[in-house]
C-alpha positions, -999 to +999 in steps of 0.1 A: -270-015+233-238+000+213-248+003+175-219-015+157-222+002+126-217+038+145-189+020+161-176+013+129-182+050+123-163+060+155-133+042+147-128+057+112-131+094+124-103+080+152-082+067+121-090+098+097-090+129+123-121+143+107-159+132+101-153+141+062-125+119+059-142+089+076-173+091+051-151+094+026-132+059+037-161+044+043-183+055+016-211+074+033-219+112+035-205+134+065-242+137+078-246+103+078-212+098+102-226+125+121-258+111+129-243+076+135-221+093+163-248+110+178-269+081+183-238+062+193-233+092+221-270+089+231-266+049+239-232+058+256-246+085+277-217+102+272-195+132+244-174+106+219-159+134+203-143+166+207-134+194+184-098+204+182-090+232+154-105+221+123-106+186+131-120+160+159-106+140+185-119+112+209-124+122+238-116+099+272-145+076+268-145+074+234-111+064+232-119+037+257-148+028+235-128+024+202-098+004+219-122-020+235-147-023+209-121-030+186-117-065+193-153-068+192-156-057+156-129-084+147-149-108+162-180-102+143-161-097+112-144-130+114-178-143+121-191-129+090-162-147+072-170-176+082-208-176+073-194-164+039-168-194+037-198-214+045-219-203+016-187-205-008-198-173-025-176-147-037-197-116-034-200-084-011-176-054-015-141-053-007-117-022-005-083-026-019-056-001-014-021-004-036+008+018-044+012+036-074+033+010-095+016-020-083-015-005-089-011+002-128+015-033-133-001-055-107-034-048-093-050-033-121-052-062-142-059-085-115-087-068-104-103-068-138-096-104-144-113-111-106-146-089-117-153-111-148-149-143-129-171-129-100-198-108-110-210-102-077-178-093-062-177-051-061-137-040-053-126-001-047-095+007-056-070+037-039-038+045-038-019+048-010+020+044+003+029+013+021+031+029+057-003+043+050-016+013+038-004-009+068-023+016+091-053+013+067-056-025+066-051-023+104-076-003+110-102-017+089-101+013+066-091-013+035-095-048+035-064-060+014-029-038+009-005-043-015+027-029-002+064-034-010+099-032+014+134-033+000+159-056+005+162-067+043+143-036+056+113-053+070+079-035+068+062-039+102+025-047+103+004-056+136-006-090+148-037-090+135-025-084+095-016-112+081+011-106+052+011-129+017+042-124-002+030-118-044+067-117-058+094-097-060+107-067-079+138-053-092+149-017-100+171-005-127+196+024-129+179+047-154+206+072-172+206+093-206+217+075-234+248+094-237+256+089-205+291+074-194+277+042-181+247+037-210+270+012-224+275-009-193+257-042-188+256-037-147+269-008-123+276-010-087+268+023-065+306+028-065+300+037-101+274+063-092+285+080-063+297+115-084+262+116-102+235+137-095+199+116-083+166+121-093+151+105-064+115+099-042+111+128-009+127+118+019+114+095+038+099+074+014+105+036+012+122+038-022+146+069-006+156+053+022+167+021-002+188+043-021+206+058+009+213+025+021+228+009-011+253+037-006+264+027+026+293+008+014+307+036-009+311+060+022+295+086+009+258+093+005+240+097-031+238+133-042+203+141-045+196+169-071+161+163-079+127+154-061+097+140-076+071+117-062+060+097-093+089+075-113+072+085-148+084+122-136+118+107-131+120+089-166+113+126-180+138+142-159+166+115-171+152+120-205+159+158-201+193+149-186+189+162-155+202+133-135+204+096-130+174+078-112+168+043-095+134+032-112+113-007-103+101-025-131+068-030-119+044-010-138+072+008-160+061+016-191+086+014-219+114+036-219+115+069-245+148+061-271+169+089-251+166+068-217+188+037-209+180+013-184+211-003-165+210-033-141+228-027-109+244-049-084+265-051-051+235-048-039+210-060-063+178-030-053+150-057-049+120-054-031+093-076-023+057-071-029+034-085-001-005-085-001-016-078+035-052-085+050-069-087+085-065-123+103-099-120+109-113-120+070-090-150+062-116-174+058-133-149+038-142-162+001-139-129-015-106-117+004-091-152-007-101-146-042-087-112-043-054-128-026-049-154-055-055-131-081-026-106-070-004-143-066-016-154-100-008-119-116+024-118-096+037-150-110+022-141-146+034-104-148+070-098-159+091-085-144+080-099-111+102-129-096+083-160-082+072-151-048+084-172-017+062-194+001+029-177+014+037-168+052+002-181+065 
């Protein structure tokens, strides 16, 4: 009979591309993952992995086993969640991943309160960008993900992943204190077309929104500098290197040399959403995490109230 825990390890190797990365994702040692997969190969009677450069990839039989076994693992997860729901105990280990500003301004305080209320619950936190976070939850490498999407640019999720809105966040344009726009109460993209921008890298969700915000001006934003972290954006604005579009969630108090100006037409607003697999919908631990995030979203400035839940 196929060892289901070994099948989980094989699925993790497929998702991460290596035995060591799969071990990190699962909280095992690489040796333990290798032994599980070797045991699975003996049970299946075929090779399931093959080396490609420094990594590994699934063989044809390995691919079939992962794809056809996915439904089995989801069914088992649903059964386990149902048993825990009958017991009504918030316990066990959950893996939560979130983007950086949500980790600082939303997830950390929510989880701290959650663990105080439920001492038998263990939560592991990691940071990841929204696209990656969707894949982690879908593939079973994370149990809950906090993601964001800007304006009408929806973040696509698989059918077996349920989204729960947490709240809405707004971004401001940050300018140096002596900037020509520093005294304005609000600006529009037409006021910003000649500015040097400090932005997140090409391909990121925030960068896409900055470009989308300029659509009505007929000119793309002029990107002078790039940085991943918004804290770096603030420092670069303070140094007079340009202006930046920075969300309020997780933003520290601005230094004296930086001014935040509201933006309209359009308002740069993003929706914060929590994702979990539908098979874990009845899990008391997952529901406790989602409820804690919802309460934090309602009570943490500057998140606006979330729209009604989608499930």
